[in-house]
N, C-alpha and C positions, 0 to 999 in steps of 0.2 A: 503493500498499499505508499501510496508516495506521501511523504514528509510534509506537516504542513507549517505553514509558517505566515497566519496573517499579521498586517499591519492593526499596530494597537487602536482600539476602538474610534470613530473620528464622528462626535454627532451631526458636523455642521456639512462635511462629504454626505455621509448618510442619508440628510434632508435632500441633499444635490440629488447625490444616485437614484434615490426613489421616485423621484419626480420624472417628464417626460423633457426638460431640458436637454438634458445632452443626447438624446435619440434626436431632437429638431436641430440639434446643434450639427450631429452628424451628417444629417441629411443636406442643410443649405449648406454648409463648407463644402461636402461630397467628400470626405474624406478625414483622414488621422486630424487631431488637432490636442492640445494641451490646454487646461484651465488653467485658471491664476483666480487667488484669493489674495485682494491688497489688506485685508482686514487683520489676517493673519501674520503678513509682515511686518503690521505696525503693531500689532501686540508682543510681539517674538522682541521687538524693537525696544518694546517698555518694558519687557523682562529683565533684557539685560542692565536699560539704564538704572532700574530698582537696585539690582545685585550691585550696582556704584556706590548708588544712594546709602543703603542697607550697610555696607565698610563703611562708609566715608571717606570713600576713594574720590577725588577729582578726577573725570574720565571723561570721555568723547569714545563713541562707538562711529565705526567707517564699517560701511554694506562693501564687504568685495563682489566686485560688481562680476567679474570673472562663474562666477555661481551661477547666474542665470542672464541671458542677455536684455529681458523685457523691460520696457520701457515704462511701466509701471511702476517695479519700486525705482526706479529714479526718480519718479514723480513724490514717491512716500519718501523719500529721503527729503528731498528740497521741502516737503510740508511740514515735517518734521524736525527738519535739522539737525537732522543726520549727518554725518561724512560719510565720503565712499574712497575706496579705494580701488584707483585705477595702474595700470600697466600698459596704456598705450595709447596711441596718437584719439584713436576714436574712442575708447570707453571714456577719455577725457575731456573729449568734445560733446559727448553724448549725456554723461555729467552735466556740464556746466549747459547745454542746450534744455536740461530740463529743471533747471531753477535753482540746481547745485551751485552754494559759493565757491567758489576758487581756494579761498582756506582753509574751508572743510575737506577737501581734496588731497589724502595721499599718495605718491604714485612710486609705486613699487617695480618689480620688475628687474631684471641684467639689464647691462649695457645698454641705456637708455637711447634712445634715436636724440639726435639734434631738435629735430625739430617740436617734439615730446619735450623737451626739455627748456628750449625755448618757451613756449606756451604754459609748462607750468611755472613757471620764473614770471612771467608776465600776470601772471593770474593769481600770484602769491601761492602756491601750492604749499601742501611739506613733500618734500624729496626725500626718498630711503635710498641712500649712494651705496652704493656695492661693492665698489670698488676704485681706489688711492687715481686713473686716468682720467672715469668718470667726476670725481671730485675738482680734477683742475680742471674737467672744460668747465663748470658749472662758476668755478672763480676767476677764470677770467673774462676781464673787464668790458661790459657790452653796455654801461649804462643804462640795464635794468635794474630795478627794485633789488633790494638784499635779498639772498636767494636762503629759502629757507630748509635746512637737511637736517633729516636723522643718518647717523651712519650704521649701517646694517651689522651686526656682530654674528660673525661664523659663530654656529655652534658648535662649541670644544667634545661634543657629547655623541655628535652626528659627524665624524669626519669625513664620508661620502658626498657632505655637502657640497655643492660647486656655489653657494650665495652666503654673500658675506666676508666684512675684513678679519681677518685672524688677530693676533693680541700686539703684535708688533705693525700689523698695516692699519690698525686702528689706533697705533699712536702718532703714528707718521701723521693720520688724517685730522687728529685733534692739535699738531702741531701747524698744520697748514689752515687751521678754522682758523686757529688764536693769530696766524701774520697775515691773515687777509685782512682782520679789521673789521670796521661796518658795512661789506664788501656782501659777507656773509651770516647768519643766525641760527648755529646750532645749538639746535634747540634739545638733540638727546640722541639716544640709540632705539634701535630698534631690533627683532629679529624675530623671526618665522620656522618652528620647531616643526618635522613630520610627527607621525602619531599624534594619539592623544592621551599621555599620562600626563598627571596633574604635576607632578612633584617636580619632575624637568622644569617644566615651563616659570615655577616657583623662584627654583634655585638661578636658572637663568636670567631672571626681572629683577631676582635682588642682585643677582652681578652687575645690570646695569644701573644698579639705581646708584652703586657705591663708582658707577664708570660717571655718574653723572655730577656728585660728587666733587669727584677729581679735577673733570672737567671745569667744574666753577673756578676750580685756583687760578686756569690758568686765563680765566676773562671770558669764559664761553657761557651764555645761559645754559642750557643743558636741564630743562625743568622735567623733562616729559620722555615716557620711555611706549614703546609699542609693542605689544607681545602678540602680533600676528592674530592668525587665526585658532582653528583647532580645535572645536567645539564640538564635540560630538552629538550626533542627535540621536536615539532611542527610535528605534523605528519599530521593532517585534517584543512584544513579552518574554521576559527573562526565560521561563520555562520552556516556551517556543524554540527559543534560538539554543540553548541547552540542551534539548531534545535532538534540534537539526546537527548542531557541531558533532554530538556523541555517535550518530546512525547514520547521517550521511554520508554517499557514498556514488562512483561510477553508474551503479543501479538504477539510479534516483535518474537519470538527465538520458535524456534521449543521444543516443549509439553509443552509449556506456561510457560517456566523456565523463575524463578526470578533472576535477579543480579539486585546486591547495589550498588548506583553510585559512593559511593566513594570506593569500590572495583575497581573501574576502574584507569589505569591509565593515566592523564589529557592527552591526545591525541592532545589537542591543545594549545598550551603555546604564548600565546603572544612574550614573552621575553625567547629565546632558544637559546641554543649551546653558541657561543661564547658573544653572546649577553647577556646573563646571566649573565660569566664572568664580563664585562664590567657594569653591575649594579650592581654588588657585590663592584666592585672597585670603584665606584661610589656611593656607598652608606656610609652614615656616621654613623660610630658602636655609641651604645649606651652607655653611660656614661664616652662618652669621652670629658675632657673639653673643648679641643682645637676647636673641634666642625667641624673636617676635616675631608675629604673622607678618606676611607681605603688604598686606594692607595696613597694619603699622609701621612696616619701613617707609612706606609712601611716603603717610603723613608724616612721620617724622623728617623726612627730606626734604618735604615741599615737591614729589614728583607726580605730574601728571600721567594716568593711565590711558593709555590707549588700542583701541581693538581692533581687531580688522575680519568677522565673521562672515560666512559667506549660506555655508548649507544652515547654519544656524537660525538666523534671521528667517530664512526661509523653508523651517519644519510646517509640514502642515500647508502650503500657501499654492500648493500645486500638483496638479497630476494630470496624465496622460492616457487620452482614448484613443481606441484601435478601433474600426470595425470587422467584424468576420466577412474573412471574402471567402473559405472553404474550409473542410474539414473532413482527414483520411486516415482510415483505421492503418495503424500497426498490431502486432500481433502483443495483446496486452495493454495498450497509448494509441491513442491519438496524435495528429498534431492537426494543429487549428492556425489556419494561415489567414493573418491579416493584412489590410489596405495600407501597411506600413514597412520601414525595416527597423533591422535592430541598430542602424544608425542613429535614430532617436533615443536610443536609451545608452547610455554613456559607458555604463559599467560592463557591457556585454564588448569592450572595442579595448579593453584594459584585460583580456585574459583571465574576465572573473564575470560574476553575475546580480544581476538586479534582483535580492534575492525577496524585500515581500511580494507577495505572492497577488498577482491581480486578480481582480474580480470581474466574475461574468455578469452583464445589468440584458437579459433575453427580453426578445420584442414576445409578450405574453407572456399565458402562466405556461408552464410547461409540468408532465410529473412524470416524463420519465425519471430514471435515477443516477447517481453520481458517474461521471468523465473522466476518466483521469487523460489530460493529454499536454505535450507541448504546443507552445505558439511558437511559430515562424514566419518571417518577411516578408513583402509580394515578390523581393529580387531574385535572381537566376544562381546565388551563389549558396551552395549548399550549408555557407557555414552562417546564414544568416538567419539567425534564432533571438528572438527578443526575452524569450524563457527556454533555457535548456532544462533545466527542473521538471519532470512530469508533476504537474499539476490537478487536484481531483476537484474539478468543479462541481458544484451542485448537479449540471444536469449538462447532457451532450449540445455545445456549442451550437449555432445554424448559422447561415448566412444572414447579415444584418444586424446583428447581434452585438455590444460593444463589450469590449474587453477595455478594464481601466487597470491602469497601473497606480497604487496611490502612492500622493506625495512624494514625485520626484521632480519639484522644483530644483533642488538645490543640486545643481552640477549637471544631472540626469538627462533634462529633455533638450540640452540645445550645445553641449558641448563639442558635442565628434555629430551634428548633422549634416548633410550631403542629399543633395539631389542627383541621387543614383537612377540610374534609368529614366532621367527628366522627371521623376516624382518629386512633386512639388514639395516644399520643408511645408511641416505640420502647422498651421498658424496659433499662436496664443490667445487666449481669450478671456478677458476679464469677465470676473463674476461678481458682481456686489449685491449686496443684501439690501432691498429697501422694503425694510419691513420684512413680511413673513417672502415675499416674493424677489428673487435673483434674478437682477436684471444683466445683461452681458452685453460688453463691444472689444472689438477688435483690441488685442495690442498695436498701439502704434509705433 
């Protein structure tokens, strides 16, 4: 029997799925689509801000734009006074075009283009400097306003990371910033860690606080640090996740495909989202002689905390919808083919699988029993499967039914989309709640 891995119950999405709106949209748009729930983004942003307030820490939340290309989330940032983390000229222009103020932007990424740096400086954005030659380009006089920079620290516990300045480079950068005088505002330091562990983030944040104190001796501003993102999302219940990890194997997948457990995102996290931020702030950084929490250390040093969450701000803020085009039987299970491709679910293109299981929204009542099937895409590639795992649907899917992948707004729905076979990219539909009535519009 197929292992079940349902997403956490979501009353707002359940009401939406129970009505006829998604079927109407599938008919009107004539293909797959993603729907977005901006009110969830607003609520997640408020939760992160509340965690900072509760800890008595001055901070600012910057939405990591790379997590989703939708314009509506830029508009929500502008309306709510939130910052945005951008890494390209296109992302910067999009944020500015939706009303996000230049001083609320953090520009990250390696080896930034001259055009990106030029616009970022003129708009007063904060630039996370990743290399010494990048700093030299920024410090070259051009008559523009002072350059706002963070110096990005190479994580000493992740030596394979290609990002950031090591200790010697960091000290060289500090000397150059001090020598530059009023041409630069060296506002602090940043890092980004792979993984989702709490203590390593607290440890490195504690180190950056100490670096701020040392930088001030050189006459630099150094009053803020950025700890990036990496706040996990809890997609599925703990018991289902534990059972899945203990029992999954090639027999659960089409073609006996093998997946390594370590390649899966941790779809259950006991401490997630804003609670993960609370845990980081409550942790005691290693090597701190005062043995105080990170929150207390930030307050003592007068250091602001910057955050760059992406996936965590998009938790439950959208899902992906496909129409069933056909069903075929194999020995012991079936193959459902939908009217899109796996390019619209990014995890499948990282030798992994998006595991929260899809939902079947049938057209009309069904009296047949459960049906086990994987889900394939509409392309002519044998590897084009949206779900390799054999899902136990409540009934046999039929032509015109809908398959809904829940909670895909964070990194899933547009990181790797491609108009392969000249198939159009699934549009994004923004759904707002007008009382009990959902109203929709296309994301522009």
